C-alpha positions, 0 to 999 in steps of 0.5 A: 499499500505504501509503495502505491501511495509513493508512486502516486505522489511521485507521478503527481509531482512529475505532472506538476513540474511538467505543467509548470514547464509547459506554461513557461514562455522563457526557454531558459526558465523552461529548461530550468524547470525541467531540471527540477524533475527527479530521476528514479535514483533521486526518487529512491532517495526520497523514499528512503528519507520518508521511511526514516521519517516514519521510523523517527515519528514512530519512535517519538510516539512510543516515547511520548506514550511511555511518558504518560 
């Protein structure tokens, strides 16, 4: 389920960047916006980072639950 959610988010972000790029009239800015689009290796790093955040949030939740 998490993988499908991540794929959906990455597709939405890519679509958003594509829309920004197509609406830009200045070709220099157009190319710069295209550079914002992440490649698959960068998306893997984003996924790893989000997984680390999940673990950290779970750890904080457990700590706060034990303090009550």
